[in-house]
N, C-alpha and C positions, 0 to 999 in steps of 0.2 A: 555278365562274366567274360563275353566277348570282346568288349572293352577294357577287359583287364588282361586278355593272353596277346590281344594284337600287339601291343609295344615286343613284347617279350618273342615272337614270331618274329617280328620285322629285326630285331638285336639280332637274333640269331641269324638271318640270312643275311643280315648286313654281315657277320664275322665271318661266313663261310666265304663271302664276293670280296672280304678283304684277304682272308686265306689264299684264294685263286688266284687274285690280284699280286699278293706277293710271288706269289711260286710263278707265277708266269715273268714277273720284273724280275726274279734270281735266275731262272732258266734262260731269257732274252740275256741277262749279263754276263752268264756263263760261255751261251753261244756268242755272241760279239765279242767276248771278251777275248776266245779260242780262234776262233776265225779271225780277229786283229794279227793275235801274235805268231798264227802258221801264214797271213800274209805278210807278214815282218820278219819270217825265217826263209818264206821261199825267196822275198825280195834280196836278203842279203846271200842265199846261195845263187841264185843269176848274178848277183855281182861278183861275188868270189868266182864265178864261171868265165865272166869276160877276162877277169883280171888273171887268171890262171893262162888264158887263151892269149892271152899280150905277152906276156912273161913268157910262154912256149914260143911264140912268133919271135917276142924279139931274143931268146938265143940262139933259134932255127937260123936268123937274120945274120947274126954276128957269127957264125959258124961259116958260112955259105962266102960272105965276105963282105966289103961296103960294098956299094953300087949295087948287090945282089937283089935284084928281084924275087920278093916274096909272094905267090900266088895269092890273092884273095882264098880261093877254093883251099889253100893248104891251114887258111884259119878257119874255116868252116868247119875243114877235118877236124881241128883243133878241138873245138868247140862241143865238134859230134862226139869226139873220143873222151873228152871228158866230161859229158853229160851223161856218156853211157859207164861211165867207171866207177869202181867200187866208191870212191871219192864222194860223187855226187849221186852214188845210188838212192831210191828209195823208192819201195813197193808201192806207195799209195800214190806219189808224184813223178808224172813223166815229164822233162823239161824238154822243150823242142827248141829249135834254131833253124831260121832261115834268114838270107842274104839276100833283099830284093836290092836291085840298083836303081841308076839314074843313066838315064834317061826310064829306064824298067828292063833293061837286058842285059847289061850286067853277069856276067855268069850261068846267062839263060834263066833267070828268075825273075818274076812280074810279080810282084805286091796284086793281090787281086782287092784288097780290102782299100776302096776310095781315101778314107779317115786317113790311116795307114801311110799311103801313096803321098798326102796331103802335110801330114807330118815328115815326111822324108824332105819335100820339098821345103819346109819349111825350115828345116834344119840348112839348108843350102842358101834361102832365099836370105834369114835372118844372121847368117853367123853365128847362131846359136849353139854350141858343140853341146850343150849339158844334157844327159841320157835323160831319159821319160819314164819314168814307173807309175802304173796303172794295174786297175783289178776291174776288170768288166763281166758281167754277165752277158754271154753269149749262144744261142743258141740252147740257152735250158742249163748253162755251166757255168762255173765262177773261175775265170780266167785271170791269172798275174803275170804280166805283162812289162819287161825291160827294153827300151830302145833306143841303140846305142849309133850315134851315127857314125857313118864310116868317111874316115877322112884320108885324104891321099898326102900323105905326110912326108912321102919323097919321093922325089924325080921318078926313080923307075916306076913307080906306084901308078902315076899321069902318063907317061909315055906308055905304060903299057896298058890301060885304059885309053888311050887316043888311038894306039894303034889297033884295038880291038873296031874301035868305031870309026877308024879310018880319017878322024876329024881331032881338029885340037878342040875337043867339048873340055876335059880338066884343065886345071892348073893347080902346082902347088895349093895345099891345102883345103884343096875345095872337097864337098861332100858328094861321095860318088855314090853313095847308097847308104843300108844302114842295117846293123846285127839287130834282128829281131827274137831274140831271150821269151818264150811260153811258158809257164807253168800249169798245168790243171787240177785248180785246187779244190773240184768239184765232190772229189772222195774225202778231202780235209773236212770239207763244209758237212758233208753227210753224215761222218764219224760224230762232230761236232754237235749234230742236232739230237743224234741219240745219244751222248752225253748230256745234252741239254733239257731231252724231256725228262732221262733219267733224273738230270738234276731237280727237273719239276717235282717229277711225282715224289722223291727225297725230300725237298721242299715243303710241297705242300703237305705233308704228312708230319713236320716239325710245326708247320705255321698252324695245320689246326690240334696238333696237339698243344702248342700255345695259346692261341685262340680259345680251345676249352678251356684253360688252365685260366687265362685270362678271363673268360666268361664266369667261370664261376667266382674267378675271387672277386669280379665286378659286381656280380648276383649279390655275392654274401657284401659286399661295401653298400651296393643299395639296399640290400634288404637293411642291413644296420642304419642306414640314413633314416631309410622310410619309418625302422623303428624309432630311431628319435625324433623323427617327424611328429609319429604318433603319440611317441610317450610325452613330449613336449605339447601337443595339442589336446593332450589329456591332460597335463597338470595344467596347462592354461584354463581349461575348461573349465578343471577341477578348482582352479583358484576362483574364479569366475563366479563358480556357484556357490561358491564358500562367502564372496562378498555379496551376492544378492540372496542368499539365504541369513546372511548377518541382518539384512535390511529387509526383508521381504519374506510372506507366509509362502512357503513349499506345496500348500496346497491351491490356493486360488490364486498365485501370483501379486498379492496385494501387499502394499509396505505392510511393516508390522508396527506391534508400539514402540519401540526404538525408534523408528524411523516418523513414525508421526508426533512422538515426544519432541524431536529435532524440528519439524514443519512447525509446530507451534510455537517452540522458541522464535524462530527467526520469523515467523509472521507477528508475533507481539510485538519484537524487538524495528522491524519491519515498518510496523505501521502501528506508530504510537496511540494516534489518536481514532483510526478507521477501527470499527470492531471486528473481530473473530468471531466467527460462531461456529461451535463444534456440536455432533449429535451423535450419541452412545447410541447403537443398534443392536436387540437382544432379540435372537429367534424364538419365538414361541412355542413351546411343546417340540421342542427337537428331539427330545428323544423319544417322543412317541414314534415321528418319521425311523428312526433308528431301529426302535422296536419292533413297527409292525415290517417296513418296507425294507430295511439292513443299512448295512454303514453305507453300503454303492450310492444309496438314496440320500442318505444324507448328505456324502461328500456331494453329491449333484447338486443338491440345498443350498447348501454352501457357495459352490462355484456362482452358481444362478443367481445368489444373493449378491456376492461380487459383483460380479457384471452389471448389476444394475446400479449397485453403488458407485461402481467407478463414472458410470454412463452421470448419473448426478456429478461426483467431483469434477469433472471435467468439463462439465459445462459452464461451471461455477469457479474455474480455474483452483478447483480444490485438491485434495485429498482424500482416497479413500483407503482404509486400513483393517487388516482383521488384528484385534487383541489376543486373539485365542479363544478356542472352542466355537461356541458359536453369538461370541462377540465382536462387531464389528465397530467403526467409528468414522465420523466423515466432517473434515473441517471444511470450510468452503469461505471466501471472499467476497462480502457485499457486492451484488449488482445491481444492473434496473431488475433483472428476471428475479431474482433472489435476493431480495434484498432484507428479508428480515427469518428471525429465528421461526415464526409462524410460516413463513413461506416455504424455508427449507422442510419442516415439517410438514406440510400440504404435499409438495413434492416426493417425498421418502414415503408418504403413505401410498400415493398415488401407481408409483412403480412397482410397487406389493399385491396391488390391487387383481394383476392378471396373474393366472396359474400358468404354470407350467409342465410339460412331458415329461416323464422318466417311464421310458418302457413302455408297459402298459399302463401304467397312473398315472395321472393328473392330481400334482401337490399345488398347495394354494400355498404360498412363503407368507409369513404370520411374524410380526416384529413388535416391539415393544422401542420406542424411540425418547430419548431424555434429549433436550436441545438446551445450553446455555450459549448466551452471547457477552463479551467481555464488557459493555456496556452496563450488565445485568447485576455484575459481581464485585464484590469488595477488593480494589488492586487488578492487576492485569498479570498475576501470576498464572502461570502452568495448571499447577495444582487445583488452585480454588477454582477454574476453568473445570479441571475433572469429574470435581467434588461436583458442583452445581450440576453440572451433566447427569451425571449419576445420580443424583438425588431425583431428579427430573424421570429420571427412566424408572428407578423405584416408584414415582407416584404413576406412571404411566401403568407398569404392572397392575397397581391398589386398585386401577380403574378396570380393569379385565382386562390387558391385556390387548395385542393389536390395536395400536393406536398413539398417539406422538403426547407429551407434555414437554412444554416450555419453562425452563427456571423463573417463576417469578417470585414474590414479596411472600406469598403465601409458604412455599416450599423454602424460601428462606430462613423463614421463623421455625421451620420444622427441624432443619442442619442446624442452628445455634442451639436448639430444644436436645436434638441428637448427640450434639457432640457435649452437650452439659451433662447425659444424661450419662454418655461414655465413660467421659469421666470420672462420673460420681459412681458408676457399676462394678467395677475391680473392686472397692475400697467397700462396698456393701455387702459384696460378699465375701470378701475375708472379715470382715467384724461381727457379720450376722446379721446385718439389715434386710438382706432377705431371707422371709420366713416362709414357712412351709405351709400350704394349704391341703387338706383331704377332703378329698371328694368322696362319698362312702358308693359302694357295690353292693347291692342286693341278692339275695338269690332268689330268684322268682317262684320258685313252687313256695318255700318257708316262709319267706320274708324275712328268713336272718342276716347277720352281715358275713359277706365274703370277702370284705376288706376294705381298704382305701386306697387310691391314685394320691400320691401324692404329686402337688402342684406349686409352683415356685410366685411369690407374692412379693411383694416390691413398694414399701410409701416412702417416697421421696420428699424430702422439707413440707412433709402434709399432706402432700397429696399421691395416690395409689394412683401407679401408673401399670396400663394393661400388660399382662404379661405377652400378647403379640407383639408388643414395643419393644420392651426391653429385651427379649428372648433375640430378637432378631439383632437390636445394639449387642446383643452377645456373641452372636454369629458372624456377625459384622468385624468386631474386636479380636476374634478367636479367644473367648474367654468362655464358650458355650459349656465346654468341658467341664469348668471349675463350677458352672454356675448346676451344671445336674449332680454333680456331688455333691455340692453342698445341700442340694436338696435330699438329695439320695441318704445324704450322713443321718440331716433332722428326722426323717422319716423313720429309717433305722432306730433313732435312738427314740423314738415315740413307742414305737413299737415295741423297744427294750422296755421299755417303763414300765408299760401295760403289762410284761409279762412280769416285773418286777413287782407291780401294784398290786396286782391280786389275780395273778396266772393263767391272765385272758391273752391267747395266742390271736394276734393281731396281724394278718396279711397285707403287705402293702408292697404297691407297684410302682415304678417310679421310670419317667421317660429316658433315654439314652439317644445321644443324637450319634452324627455319623461320624464326627470328630476323633471319640472314642476308639473307632476302625482302624482310621487311617492312623492316628499315634499306637495303635498297636501296644493300649497299655490296658486295656478293659478290664481283662484278667486280673492284673496286680492291684486297678484301683479298688473295683470289688473286694478282692481279698484283703486290701487294707482296713475296710470301711468294717467289711464283716468281723474281723481281728479288733479295731479299735469300741464299735459298739455292743462287742456280742451279739447279733442277732444272729438266729438259724436262719442256715440259706433257706431252706424247705417254704419259708415265710416271706420269702422275695420273690419277685416277679417284675421283670425288666422290659419294658415295653419298645420297642422297636418299629420303625415305618418301615414303609416298603422298598423307598430309595435308598434307605442305608443296606438295606439288604444285597441289592440288586448292584449296589456300586463297589460293593465290598462284599460277595458273593463266598471267596475261599477263605476270608479272614473270619467273614462270621458264622461258614460253618465249622472252623475249630475251636472260635470262641466259644460258641455254643456246646459243644459237646464239652471244652474243658469246663464250662458252670455246671452243665448238668452233673457233672462229676460231684460235685457239690450238693446238689437238690436246688439251685436256683432255676427255677420255670422263665420260659421265654413267649410272650406276649406279642403279635402281629396287631399294630397300633394302623385303626383308619382302614382297617381291610376294605377294597372295594372305590377307595378311593382314587387310586395310582393307577397303574400296570398290572394289576394279578399274575402269575404265575404260575398256574397247577402244579410246574417240575419245580421249581424251589418250595412250594406248601408242602411236596411230596417229600424232598431230599431234606429240608432244615427240621419238620414233625415240631411244630410251635405245640406248645401245653395249653396256649388259648389262641383265641385268635377272637379281636376286638373289631367288630362292623360299625361303621362310623354314623353320626345321626344321620348322615343325609338320606339311609334307607329308611328314616323313621319320620322323618318333618310331616310325612305325607302318603303315611302308608294305610291311615284308615280312608282315605279320600280316592288313590289312587293304582287301580290294579296291576301295575306294571311295577311298579313298586312292592307291591305286597309279594307280586309274582318274582322279582330277584331275589326279595327278602330272603323268603323261604328256600329258593333254591342256593342260597349263600348258608346259609342255617344249615339245612340236609349235607351241602359237601363240606362246612365245617365237622359234623356227625360223624360223618365216612372217615374223615383223619382221626378222629381220635382226641378231637380236642375241646378245651372250655371254649364254649360261647359266653362273651359278656357284650350285650348292646347298649350302646352311648346315646345320649341324648336325648332318653325317655321323659319327656313332659308331660302326660295327662294320662289317666287311666284307663281311656281306650288304645291305644298305644301299648300300654302296661299289658293288657289283657290278650292282644292280637299280637305280641311278641311272646308271652308266656303259652298264647295255644300254637305256636310256630316250632314250640320247643326248646326255645334259647333258655340255657341257662341261667347268665348272670346280667343285672338292668342297672343303669348307672345313668344319671340324670337328674333333672332339677324336682321330679317326682319325688323321689329319695330323699333329694339333700343337694344344697349347693356346697361349694368348698367350703369348709370348715377349718376355723384357728383349734391348733392340737387341743386348749381348755372345751370349745365346741364338741371338737370329735370325742373328747369323754364325757360330756351331757349326751350327744346322742347316742352311744354305747349304752349308758345306763339307761335310756328311756327306752332301749331295744330291749334291756332285758328287762325291766317291766312288763313290756308289753307281751315279752315271753312266757312272764311268771302269771 
């Protein structure tokens, strides 16, 4: 604040100083002008006094007759008469006259001022009879003085003066003395000084008013200029920020996807024969960090990873970029220190080995890395390089995450296979090539059928494609929603067919992916299938994974409420494998909770698994949900699960996924056993 006010205070002081100086200059000018004018007037009056005296003496001399002498005393008396008359009267200024002579005894008057005596002598010696005008400060007073030489202009004056001195001192046209006419201008000067002082204060007030107004005006101008400068600065910064954000990530400051694409294009054009290496980096379990430590910790983790990737990129004359979310990319130019994709992978893995501190928590960065090189792909296109790195990343995650995978021939073959399946899958869904498999769910207490879970099966060119493979492809190419609805429709038709054939009500359940909630069309899609097939909504259960609920909380809640009004049941699938939250269990009130097979595999041998399983069952019972246990494969597992009061079992012990005809046979066998 001190730095801000200092220029303003200096500006104010300088304005006051200028005002005072201006007023002083104005007052001084008034004083000088008035004094000079008074000097001029007094000088003129002294000249008039001498002129009137000369005229008076001339007239007197004419009246006396030719050659009649006129005493100098008479001239002095005339001067004194006119100086004391009304004509020359001035209450402030008194004019005095004296007539010192040469050699100093004329009229018994001697000039005491040596300087004036010298002037009179100069008149005599030089013969210059021009009167002298002067103004001087003498004894603290301002004196105006006119000195006229007294010249012997007729013979009678010469004879008269020589007679007085009894010597032939003077001759015609000699200077015999001088008339010294003096005016005391001190009263005028004092009066003018008073006027000047008054003018000073008047001018000071006026200058201060002008200064104040000017200061306000200048302040407004300065503030306006500052505002314009500030506005221009903000505008420039906003434009620079906009340009930066168009090419960089706002959180980490790394280049964004668009800038990475430009860099890849330039690298491939600039180095047609030199390899370009690209690594795609995906943060493992990033959602877990956000959920457990908060989004601030998640942001800190992303920034830390960005800094480490930036270090690697700079050391290899490359570029690190954030593609979005928890996905990053690094492209480098091969060098002696990092000459191969494997070297880059090892370097990237090494930089994530060290954890970092966030507040009171130590976080260990974990990343899956997929690496590709232009020398390992067909062609040098940017899209092929990205596709190869993405495929390698997929393989790295399949290996268990927190590792790197370099694109190789095996992955290349899997890409070819994936592309082939991706091209065939949409047609397979439309033509019904995708079939439904029905895995039974049995009541553990009675052994009766509790329903079937509908699963997708695909045989392509005589090869049975694993669900995990083609479901992943469907998610990747964005047709998982169509796949889910095709399976749901086939299962509904099976259930309705059984109802129409033998009056049996067969409950069915089907998986629903997150894309349905993002699209916001699940309610309309389910309604359409119910109307097409005629399925009773009470026989339908929709299985939702925890990730779907967490990502689409509000929409899921509204959707579930709408479906429940029809009688559709909602099941939470794979409970316990994600990041289960009691808050959404309580809020969403699932009619069914499915416990993942992970809690059943070693339930007979691992007390910890048994303890967790029992508590999950108790929790589900407390929420009023039906419990379905997946992955039961042995009688021992079945007895333990049943003893824990679980309601429904599902697994190979009760039956593998059946075709529609096999499911019908299975139900008939159950009927015979019950009879």
